[in-house]
C-alpha positions as CSV (number, residue, x, y, z in Angstrom):
1,M,134.9,125.1,81.1
2,P,132.7,124.4,78.1
3,S,133.9,122.2,75.3
4,S,134.0,123.3,71.7
5,L,130.9,121.2,71.1
6,G,128.8,123.5,73.3
7,F,128.4,121.5,76.5
8,G,130.3,121.4,79.8
9,A,133.0,119.0,80.8
10,V,132.4,115.3,80.6
11,F,133.4,112.9,83.4
12,V,135.9,110.2,82.6
13,I,136.0,107.3,85.0
14,S,139.5,105.8,85.1
15,K,141.9,104.0,87.3
16,A,143.6,106.4,89.7
17,G,147.1,107.6,88.8
18,D,148.9,108.6,85.7
19,H,149.1,105.8,83.1
20,A,149.4,105.4,79.4
21,R,145.7,104.7,78.8
22,K,144.7,107.8,80.7
23,Q,147.2,109.9,78.8
24,A,145.8,108.6,75.5
25,V,142.3,109.4,76.5
26,H,143.3,112.9,77.6
27,A,145.0,113.6,74.3
28,A,142.1,112.4,72.3
29,L,139.6,114.4,74.3
30,Q,141.8,117.5,74.1
31,H,142.2,117.1,70.4
32,A,138.4,116.8,70.0
33,G,137.9,120.0,72.1
34,I,136.1,118.1,74.8
35,A,136.6,119.4,78.3
36,H,136.8,116.6,80.8
37,E,137.2,115.8,84.5
38,W,138.7,112.7,85.9
39,F,136.9,110.5,88.4
40,D,138.8,107.7,90.1
41,A,137.4,104.3,89.4
42,T,136.6,101.7,92.0
43,M,138.8,98.8,91.2
44,G,136.8,95.6,91.6
45,A,139.9,93.5,92.3
46,D,140.6,95.6,95.3
47,L,137.2,95.0,96.9
48,S,137.0,92.8,100.0
49,P,134.4,90.0,100.0
50,A,132.3,92.1,102.5
51,E,132.3,95.1,100.1
52,V,131.2,92.9,97.2
53,A,128.5,91.2,99.4
54,A,127.2,94.6,100.4
55,V,126.2,95.4,96.7
56,Y,125.9,92.0,95.1
57,D,123.9,88.9,96.1
58,E,125.3,86.3,93.6
59,Q,123.0,83.5,94.6
60,G,119.9,85.7,94.7
61,A,120.7,87.2,91.3
62,L,121.3,83.8,89.7
63,A,118.2,82.3,91.4
64,H,115.9,85.1,90.2
65,K,117.4,85.0,86.7
66,T,118.4,88.7,87.0
67,I,121.6,87.8,85.3
68,S,122.6,84.7,83.3
69,R,126.2,84.5,84.8
70,R,128.2,85.5,87.8
71,L,129.5,89.1,87.8
72,H,133.2,89.5,87.6
73,P,134.8,91.8,90.2
74,T,135.6,94.3,87.4
75,M,131.9,94.6,86.6
76,I,131.1,95.3,90.3
77,G,133.8,97.9,90.4
78,C,132.4,99.5,87.3
79,F,128.9,99.6,88.8
80,L,130.3,101.1,92.0
81,S,132.3,103.7,90.1
82,H,129.2,104.9,88.2
83,R,127.1,104.9,91.4
84,R,129.7,107.1,93.2
85,L,129.8,109.4,90.3
86,Y,126.0,109.7,90.1
87,A,125.9,110.5,93.8
88,E,128.5,113.2,93.4
89,V,126.6,114.8,90.5
90,E,123.4,114.7,92.6
91,Q,125.2,116.3,95.6
92,K,126.7,119.1,93.5
93,G,123.3,120.0,92.1
94,P,121.7,120.7,88.8
95,A,124.7,122.5,87.3
96,L,126.3,119.1,86.6
97,R,123.2,117.3,85.4
98,P,122.7,116.7,81.6
99,G,120.1,119.0,80.2
100,A,120.2,121.4,83.1
101,G,121.1,124.3,80.9
102,G,124.0,126.6,81.0
C-alpha cells in the first residue's frame, strides 16, 4: 500500500510485541500518511555469548582500531536486526528495494 508521499511502505524495526513506543510510532506514521510494516528487532541482551562471538570479534576490532570502544549488546542487536531485514528485502526481490520503481 503506497503512502500519501508516493512511495511504498517503510520498514520499522522494533521490539516484538505490543508496547507503548510501538503504538506511538504507529500513530505518528499513520498521521503522516506513511504506510509501514513492522520487523521484529534482534534484542542484543537476549543473545548468547556464542551468538555475539559469531558476528563480533571484540579483541580483533579493538586491535585493528576498527572501533574506539567495545560494542554494547544493543549495538550488536541493532546490527543483526538491520542485516536480517536487508536479507529479507534481497530475498523478496526488487519490488522492495528503494528506487526499484512502482
